[in-house]
C-alpha positions as CSV (number, residue, x, y, z in Angstrom):
1,M,31.7,-108.3,-3.4
2,M,29.1,-110.9,-4.5
3,F,29.3,-114.7,-4.5
4,F,27.4,-116.9,-7.0
5,F,26.8,-120.6,-6.6
6,F,26.0,-122.9,-9.5
7,P,24.6,-126.3,-8.5
8,S,25.4,-129.4,-10.5
9,A,22.5,-131.0,-12.3
10,G,20.7,-133.6,-10.4
11,K,22.6,-133.1,-7.1
12,P,21.3,-131.4,-4.1
13,V,23.4,-128.5,-2.9
14,K,23.9,-127.5,0.7
15,K,23.5,-123.8,1.1
16,P,26.7,-122.3,2.6
17,V,24.8,-120.0,4.9
18,L,27.3,-120.0,7.7
19,K,30.4,-119.5,5.5
20,T,28.7,-116.9,3.4
21,G,27.3,-115.0,6.4
22,R,30.7,-115.1,8.0
23,S,32.4,-113.8,4.9
24,V,29.9,-111.0,4.5
25,F,30.3,-110.1,8.1
26,L,34.1,-109.9,7.9
27,L,33.7,-107.9,4.6
28,I,31.5,-105.4,6.3
29,I,33.9,-105.0,9.2
30,L,36.9,-104.5,6.8
31,L,35.1,-101.9,4.7
32,G,34.0,-100.1,7.9
33,A,37.6,-100.1,9.2
34,I,38.9,-98.7,5.9
35,V,36.2,-96.0,5.7
36,G,36.7,-95.1,9.4
37,Y,40.5,-94.9,9.0
38,R,40.2,-92.7,5.9
39,G,37.8,-90.5,7.8
40,W,40.3,-90.2,10.6
41,A,43.1,-89.4,8.2
42,L,41.0,-86.7,6.6
43,Q,40.1,-85.3,9.9
44,V,43.7,-85.3,11.0
45,S,44.6,-83.4,7.9
46,E,42.2,-80.7,8.9
47,D,43.7,-80.4,12.4
48,T,47.5,-80.8,12.2
49,G,48.8,-77.4,11.4
50,S,50.4,-75.6,8.5
51,C,52.0,-78.6,6.7
52,F,48.6,-80.3,6.0
53,S,46.9,-77.1,5.0
54,C,49.1,-77.1,1.8
55,H,50.2,-80.7,1.5
56,R,46.9,-82.5,2.2
57,E,47.0,-84.3,-1.2
58,T,50.3,-85.9,-0.2
59,W,49.0,-86.9,3.2
60,D,45.8,-88.4,1.7
61,R,47.7,-90.4,-0.9
62,E,50.5,-91.7,1.3
63,V,49.0,-92.3,4.7
64,L,46.8,-95.2,3.4
65,Q,49.8,-97.1,2.0
66,P,50.6,-100.5,3.6
67,Y,54.1,-99.2,4.6
68,V,54.3,-95.7,6.0
69,H,57.3,-93.8,7.4
70,A,56.7,-93.5,11.1
71,P,57.3,-89.8,11.5
72,F,55.0,-89.1,8.6
73,A,52.3,-91.3,10.1
74,E,52.7,-89.5,13.4
75,K,52.5,-86.1,11.7
76,Q,56.0,-85.2,12.8
77,C,57.1,-83.5,9.6
78,S,59.7,-81.4,11.3
79,R,61.7,-84.5,12.5
80,C,63.0,-84.9,9.0
81,H,62.3,-81.7,7.1
82,G,63.4,-79.4,10.0
83,G,66.9,-80.6,10.2
84,E,69.1,-81.0,13.3
85,V,66.9,-78.7,15.3
86,A,63.6,-80.4,14.5
87,A,65.1,-83.9,14.7
88,A,65.9,-83.5,18.4
89,E,63.2,-85.0,20.6
90,K,63.5,-82.5,23.5
91,S,61.3,-79.6,24.3
92,E,64.0,-77.2,25.4
93,P,66.5,-75.3,23.1
94,V,69.9,-76.9,22.4
95,V,71.7,-73.7,23.3
96,D,69.8,-70.7,24.7
97,D,72.1,-68.0,23.4
98,I,72.8,-69.5,19.9
99,R,70.3,-68.7,17.3
100,N,71.9,-70.8,14.6
101,L,74.9,-73.1,14.3
102,R,77.1,-73.8,11.3
103,W,78.3,-77.4,11.7
104,L,81.9,-78.0,10.8
105,R,82.7,-81.6,11.6
106,H,80.7,-84.7,12.5
107,D,82.6,-87.7,13.8
108,R,79.9,-90.3,14.4
109,A,82.3,-93.1,15.6
110,L,81.9,-93.7,19.3
111,A,85.3,-93.2,20.9
112,S,86.6,-91.9,24.3
113,E,89.2,-89.8,22.6
114,H,88.9,-87.6,19.4
115,W,91.4,-85.6,17.5
116,L,89.9,-83.0,15.2
117,S,91.6,-80.4,12.9
118,L,89.9,-77.1,12.1
119,P,91.2,-74.5,9.6
120,A,91.6,-71.2,11.4
121,D,89.7,-69.3,8.7
122,R,86.5,-71.4,9.4
123,V,86.1,-70.9,13.1
124,S,84.9,-68.2,15.4
125,P,86.0,-67.2,18.9
126,V,83.6,-69.8,20.4
127,L,83.4,-73.4,19.3
128,W,80.4,-75.5,20.2
129,I,80.9,-79.2,20.9
130,E,77.9,-81.6,20.8
131,T,78.5,-85.1,22.2
132,V,76.2,-88.1,21.8
133,A,76.7,-91.2,23.9
134,A,75.6,-94.8,23.1
135,D,72.3,-94.3,24.9
136,K,71.6,-91.2,22.7
137,E,72.2,-88.8,25.6
138,K,73.2,-85.5,24.2
139,A,75.3,-82.7,25.7
140,M,76.4,-79.3,24.3
141,Q,79.4,-77.4,25.6
142,S,81.2,-74.3,24.5
143,L,85.0,-73.8,24.2
144,A,86.7,-70.4,23.8
145,L,89.3,-70.6,21.1
146,P,92.5,-68.6,21.8
147,P,94.4,-67.0,18.9
148,L,96.1,-69.7,16.8
149,D,99.6,-68.2,17.2
150,S,99.3,-68.4,21.0
151,L,99.0,-72.2,21.0
152,P,101.9,-74.7,21.3
153,V,103.0,-76.2,18.0
154,L,102.5,-79.9,17.5
155,V,106.0,-81.0,16.7
156,N,106.5,-83.0,13.5
157,D,108.6,-86.1,14.3
158,H,108.8,-87.0,10.6
159,E,107.9,-90.5,11.4
160,G,104.9,-92.3,10.0
161,P,102.3,-94.0,12.3
162,Q,103.2,-97.5,13.4
163,I,100.5,-99.8,12.1
164,S,99.5,-103.0,14.0
165,D,96.7,-105.6,14.4
166,V,95.4,-105.5,10.9
167,V,92.5,-107.9,10.9
168,V,89.7,-108.7,8.4
169,R,86.8,-108.7,10.8
170,A,84.0,-109.9,8.4
171,V,83.1,-110.7,4.8
172,E,79.4,-110.2,3.9
173,L,77.9,-112.0,0.9
174,G,74.5,-110.4,0.8
175,V,73.0,-108.3,-2.0
176,F,76.3,-106.5,-1.9
177,V,79.7,-108.2,-1.2
178,S,81.8,-106.3,1.3
179,A,84.6,-106.8,3.8
180,R,85.3,-105.0,7.1
181,I,88.9,-104.4,8.0
182,T,90.3,-102.9,11.2
183,W,93.8,-101.9,12.5
184,K,95.5,-99.7,15.1
185,T,98.1,-97.0,15.0
186,D,100.3,-95.5,17.8
187,K,99.3,-92.0,16.8
188,F,96.2,-90.3,15.5
189,S,96.0,-90.6,11.8
190,D,93.6,-91.1,8.9
191,S,92.5,-94.3,7.2
192,V,92.4,-95.7,3.6
193,I,92.9,-99.1,1.9
194,P,94.2,-99.6,-1.6
195,F,93.1,-103.0,-2.8
196,G,92.5,-105.2,-5.9
197,V,92.7,-108.8,-7.3
198,D,95.9,-108.6,-9.4
199,S,97.0,-105.0,-8.5
200,F,96.0,-102.2,-6.2
201,D,93.7,-100.6,-8.7
202,H,90.9,-99.7,-6.3
203,Q,90.9,-97.6,-3.1
204,S,88.4,-97.2,-0.3
205,R,86.9,-93.8,0.5
206,K,89.4,-92.0,2.7
207,D,88.4,-91.5,6.3
208,T,90.0,-88.1,7.1
209,Y,89.2,-88.2,10.8
210,L,92.2,-88.8,13.0
211,R,92.0,-92.1,14.9
212,R,94.1,-94.7,16.7
213,E,91.6,-97.4,16.1
214,H,90.7,-97.6,12.4
215,E,87.8,-99.3,10.5
216,V,87.3,-99.4,6.8
217,I,84.5,-101.2,4.9
218,L,85.3,-102.3,1.3
219,S,82.1,-102.5,-0.8
220,G,81.3,-103.4,-4.4
221,L,83.4,-106.6,-4.3
222,D,82.9,-109.7,-6.5
223,R,82.2,-113.1,-5.2
224,D,84.8,-115.9,-5.3
225,R,87.8,-113.6,-5.5
226,T,91.0,-113.3,-3.5
227,Y,91.7,-109.6,-2.8
228,R,95.1,-108.2,-1.8
229,F,95.2,-105.0,0.3
230,R,97.3,-102.6,2.4
231,A,96.2,-100.6,5.4
232,V,97.5,-97.0,5.0
233,S,97.5,-94.2,7.6
234,E,98.8,-90.7,7.5
235,D,99.2,-88.3,10.4
236,I,98.4,-84.6,10.4
237,H,101.9,-83.7,9.2
238,G,101.7,-86.0,6.2
239,N,103.9,-88.8,7.5
240,R,102.5,-91.9,5.9
241,T,102.8,-95.6,6.6
242,A,101.4,-98.7,4.7
243,S,101.1,-102.1,6.2
244,D,102.4,-105.3,4.6
245,V,100.3,-106.8,1.8
246,L,97.6,-109.0,3.2
247,A,94.7,-110.9,1.5
248,F,91.2,-112.1,2.1
249,S,88.7,-114.3,0.1
250,T,85.1,-113.6,-0.8
251,E,84.4,-117.3,-1.4
252,R,82.5,-117.6,1.8
253,A,81.1,-115.2,4.4
254,F,82.4,-115.1,8.0
255,V,82.6,-112.9,11.1
256,D,85.7,-112.8,13.3
257,E,85.2,-114.7,16.6
258,E,86.4,-111.7,18.6
259,D,83.5,-109.6,17.1
260,R,81.0,-112.3,18.0
261,A,82.2,-112.2,21.6
262,S,82.5,-108.5,21.9
263,N,80.5,-106.7,24.6
264,P,77.9,-104.2,23.6
265,A,78.2,-100.5,24.5
266,D,77.5,-99.7,28.1
267,F,74.2,-97.8,27.8
268,N,74.2,-97.0,31.6
269,A,77.6,-95.2,31.6
270,K,77.4,-91.5,32.2
271,M,79.0,-89.1,29.8
272,G,81.1,-87.4,32.5
273,V,83.6,-84.6,32.1
274,M,85.2,-83.5,28.8
275,N,88.9,-82.7,28.8
276,H,90.5,-80.9,26.0
277,T,93.9,-79.8,24.7
278,L,94.6,-77.4,21.8
279,Y,97.6,-77.4,19.5
280,R,98.6,-75.5,16.4
281,A,99.5,-77.5,13.3
282,G,100.3,-75.0,10.5
283,D,97.3,-72.8,9.8
284,E,94.9,-75.3,11.6
285,Y,93.7,-75.8,15.2
286,L,94.2,-79.3,16.4
287,L,91.7,-80.2,19.1
288,Q,92.2,-83.2,21.4
289,L,89.0,-84.3,23.3
290,A,88.9,-87.0,26.0
291,F,85.7,-88.4,27.7
292,D,84.9,-90.9,30.4
293,V,82.8,-93.0,27.9
294,P,82.8,-93.4,24.2
295,V,80.9,-90.6,22.4
296,A,80.3,-89.2,18.9
297,V,81.3,-85.6,18.5
298,S,80.2,-82.7,16.3
299,L,81.7,-79.3,16.1
300,A,79.9,-76.1,15.2
301,V,80.3,-72.3,15.3
302,E,77.7,-69.6,15.5
303,A,76.4,-68.4,12.1
304,R,75.5,-64.9,12.9
305,S,74.3,-64.1,9.4
306,H,71.4,-66.6,9.6
307,R,68.1,-66.2,11.3
308,S,67.1,-68.5,14.2
309,R,65.4,-71.7,13.1
310,T,63.6,-72.2,16.3
311,Q,63.1,-70.9,19.8
312,N,61.8,-74.2,21.2
313,M,62.2,-77.8,20.1
314,S,58.5,-78.6,20.3
315,S,57.4,-75.4,18.5
316,D,56.9,-75.0,14.8
317,L,60.0,-74.0,12.8
318,E,60.4,-70.3,12.4
319,K,58.9,-69.0,9.1
320,T,60.7,-67.2,6.4
321,D,59.6,-63.9,5.0
322,S,57.3,-65.8,2.5
323,G,55.6,-67.5,5.5
324,H,56.9,-71.0,4.8
325,P,58.9,-72.8,7.6
326,L,62.6,-73.2,7.1
327,V,63.2,-76.7,5.7
328,Q,66.3,-78.6,4.6
329,G,67.0,-80.7,1.6
330,G,69.9,-82.3,-0.2
331,V,72.3,-84.4,1.8
332,A,70.8,-83.4,5.1
333,L,67.3,-84.5,4.3
334,N,68.1,-87.6,2.2
335,I,71.0,-89.1,4.1
336,Q,72.0,-87.4,7.4
337,V,68.5,-87.4,8.9
338,C,68.1,-91.1,8.1
339,Y,71.0,-91.9,10.3
340,T,69.4,-90.2,13.4
341,C,67.2,-93.3,13.7
342,H,68.9,-95.9,11.4
343,A,72.6,-95.4,12.5
344,Q,73.1,-99.2,12.4
345,I,72.1,-99.5,8.7
346,Q,75.5,-98.4,7.4
347,G,78.6,-100.0,5.8
348,A,78.1,-103.6,4.7
349,M,74.3,-103.5,5.6
350,S,73.5,-100.8,3.1
351,H,74.2,-99.6,-0.4
352,P,76.8,-96.8,-0.3
353,V,75.3,-93.4,-0.2
354,G,76.7,-89.9,-0.7
355,I,78.7,-91.2,-3.7
356,Y,78.5,-90.7,-7.5
357,P,77.6,-93.5,-9.8
358,P,80.6,-95.2,-11.6
359,P,81.5,-93.7,-15.0
360,G,79.2,-95.1,-17.7
361,M,76.5,-96.3,-15.4
362,H,73.0,-95.2,-16.4
363,I,70.7,-94.4,-13.5
364,P,67.0,-94.7,-14.4
365,A,64.7,-91.8,-13.7
366,E,62.8,-93.7,-11.0
367,Y,66.0,-93.8,-8.9
368,P,66.2,-90.1,-7.8
369,L,69.6,-88.7,-7.2
370,L,70.7,-85.6,-5.3
371,P,70.9,-82.3,-7.3
372,D,74.7,-82.8,-7.6
373,G,74.2,-86.4,-9.0
374,R,75.0,-88.4,-5.9
375,I,73.2,-91.5,-4.6
376,S,71.1,-91.1,-1.4
377,C,68.8,-93.2,0.7
378,M,65.9,-91.9,-1.2
379,S,67.3,-93.3,-4.4
380,C,65.9,-96.7,-3.4
381,H,63.3,-95.9,-0.8
382,N,60.0,-93.9,-1.1
383,K,59.9,-91.0,1.3
384,H,56.5,-91.2,2.9
385,G,54.6,-94.4,2.0
386,S,54.8,-97.4,-0.3
387,G,53.0,-100.6,-1.1
388,L,56.3,-102.5,-0.7
389,P,58.2,-103.5,2.4
390,Y,60.9,-101.0,3.6
391,R,59.2,-98.5,1.3
392,L,61.4,-99.8,-1.6
393,I,60.8,-98.5,-5.1
394,K,61.0,-102.1,-6.5
395,S,59.2,-105.3,-5.5
396,S,62.4,-107.3,-4.9
397,R,66.0,-106.6,-4.0
398,K,67.3,-108.2,-7.2
399,E,64.9,-106.0,-9.3
400,L,66.1,-103.0,-7.3
401,C,69.7,-103.8,-8.0
402,V,69.4,-104.7,-11.7
403,G,67.8,-101.3,-12.4
404,C,71.3,-99.8,-12.3
405,H,73.6,-102.9,-12.2
406,V,72.3,-104.4,-15.4
407,N,74.8,-107.2,-15.4
408,Y,74.1,-108.2,-11.8
């Protein structure tokens, strides 16, 4: 960079030696830093294993962006591309004698009691149960499943759940307008909310996990409207109950005072012992799990027909017959992996993901969708690096929204 000074006629000009010298000095330092950083990046690409031997162009292009995804910058490709195995940050195997697991259910809500139903034709003699506490402590336990017909039958009392304490906990008026609603039931049941302005012409996505404490987030609402809704729960036998009609307004944002005063999760509590009870409900296993502290639960069975992904958490992923490591894609890579670090960015704080665009909405090509047409986290964020904060694909939130919501 060069600086030119043009003195005015007849007036003496002081030479800006000090300022110019300081500018040149800072410029040299900056250029040296850029060249040095690029040299380091190129050297890293020579020394960081099989990923960079083929994907060096991607590394060179993305690592110098102002905003870079941390695992990419740290050369931890397997944390995202390697799936559940590579995403773990431990050096020992999850289960020594299980080469590969087929995951059946993931209930990420922290609770001290879980009820989970499993079709008998989808399970194997051994069920693997992974628990994750608030402090991210993980544990894996196995449970031998007896024959379904040997279990006691869960009796159908032909009565719907009793619904109580229906509360609108919060209304958010951010980029997206949303409301968070909670309620309780006396027995474990699912959760859904029909709602609308003049009639119940909308419905939340149904939460099929069986709970006593329910939470549903209504998204895609309009400002300055009064919405009517019902809380609806149905038990495993199909006995269904709906609450009275209630209402909330989106004229202003608010957070329930009880939520403001609520205590955070106890990160020092130990996971303790798991207690379980098994029932038969038709052609399904019904598993009741109880813990000393709230945990999230995932259930899996051994998939014997698949090769092992890994023998050690810190080692490279096992390669296929073609020599390429086993990698994942679709929902796992573009949504589920994101929640391993960004679990708090859900519900009202994020655009819904894993859903299909509304009928008639045109999604521009620069908003990539999953192969089946669903929206994912990567529809709005660049994967590795970007010149924009949060690695967004547009320079502002409004520009990001109006790409699809043209009338926003």
